[in-house]
C-alpha positions as CSV (number, residue, x, y, z in Angstrom):
1,M,4.3,37.3,-21.6
2,D,3.2,40.7,-20.4
3,N,0.8,43.0,-22.3
4,V,3.8,45.5,-23.2
5,H,5.6,42.8,-24.9
6,K,2.6,41.7,-26.7
7,S,1.9,45.2,-27.9
8,F,5.6,45.6,-29.1
9,L,5.3,42.3,-31.2
10,N,2.0,43.3,-32.7
11,E,3.3,46.8,-33.6
12,L,6.6,45.3,-35.0
13,S,4.5,42.9,-37.2
14,G,2.6,45.9,-38.5
15,L,5.7,47.7,-39.4
16,C,7.0,44.7,-41.3
17,T,3.8,44.5,-43.2
18,R,3.9,48.3,-43.9
19,Y,7.6,48.3,-45.1
20,G,7.4,44.9,-46.9
21,I,9.7,43.1,-44.8
22,E,9.0,39.3,-45.2
23,Q,11.3,37.8,-42.6
24,I,13.5,38.7,-39.7
25,N,16.1,36.2,-38.9
26,T,19.2,35.4,-37.0
27,D,21.8,32.9,-37.9
28,D,21.2,29.1,-37.1
29,S,23.0,29.3,-33.8
30,E,20.7,28.4,-30.9
31,R,22.4,31.2,-28.7
32,I,21.7,34.0,-31.2
33,R,18.4,35.9,-30.9
34,F,16.9,39.2,-31.1
35,E,16.9,40.6,-27.6
36,F,15.2,43.7,-26.3
37,K,15.7,44.8,-22.7
38,D,13.9,47.4,-20.6
39,G,14.9,47.6,-17.0
40,H,14.4,44.2,-15.5
41,T,12.3,42.8,-18.4
42,E,13.6,41.1,-21.5
43,L,12.0,40.1,-24.8
44,R,13.6,37.7,-27.2
45,F,12.7,35.8,-30.3
46,K,14.5,33.6,-32.9
47,N,12.9,34.9,-36.0
48,Y,9.7,36.3,-37.6
49,T,7.7,35.2,-40.7
50,N,5.4,37.9,-42.1
51,D,3.2,35.6,-44.3
52,V,1.8,33.7,-41.2
53,K,2.4,36.6,-38.7
54,W,4.5,34.5,-36.4
55,F,7.3,35.4,-34.0
56,N,9.1,32.1,-33.3
57,D,10.7,30.9,-30.1
58,V,9.6,33.9,-28.1
59,I,10.9,34.3,-24.6
60,S,9.7,37.0,-22.3
61,I,11.4,37.4,-18.9
62,D,10.7,39.5,-15.8
63,S,13.9,39.1,-13.7
64,R,12.3,40.0,-10.4
65,Y,9.3,38.9,-8.5
66,E,7.5,41.0,-5.8
67,V,6.3,39.2,-2.9
68,E,2.9,40.2,-1.4
69,L,2.8,39.6,2.3
70,D,-0.4,38.0,3.7
71,T,-1.7,39.7,6.8
72,Y,-3.2,37.3,9.3
């Protein structure tokens, strides 16, 4: 997970505490998740529990990989 995604989850957790949000959930479907997209990156999670400060089933995706060429 990149630092931007980590920062986002930390700030979202703080907002949940600030506004008294105890849980963020989706339904029980394995296919339904919270999903945030920004360009070629994606951040998904299944749910959040405020009392233990956990985002569950987190997936962070960068859909591209830049190759660095070696020079010989």
